[in-house]
C-alpha positions, 0 to 999 in steps of 0.5 A, spaced: 469 482 480 474 477 482 479 481 478 477 488 480 478 485 488 485 483 486 486 490 483 483 493 489 488 489 494 494 490 490 492 499 490 492 498 497 497 494 498 502 499 495 498 505 499 500 501 505 507 500 503 508 507 502 506 510 508 511 505 512 516 508 507 514 515 510 514 512 517 521 509 516 523 517 513 520 520 519 523 515 524 530 517 520 
């Protein structure tokens, strides 16, 4: 269970980072 939670957290972080990068590109 803990291992799965770590994987989910990592995937969520990646999705959030991708959204932030897209936001920065939009500002440019």
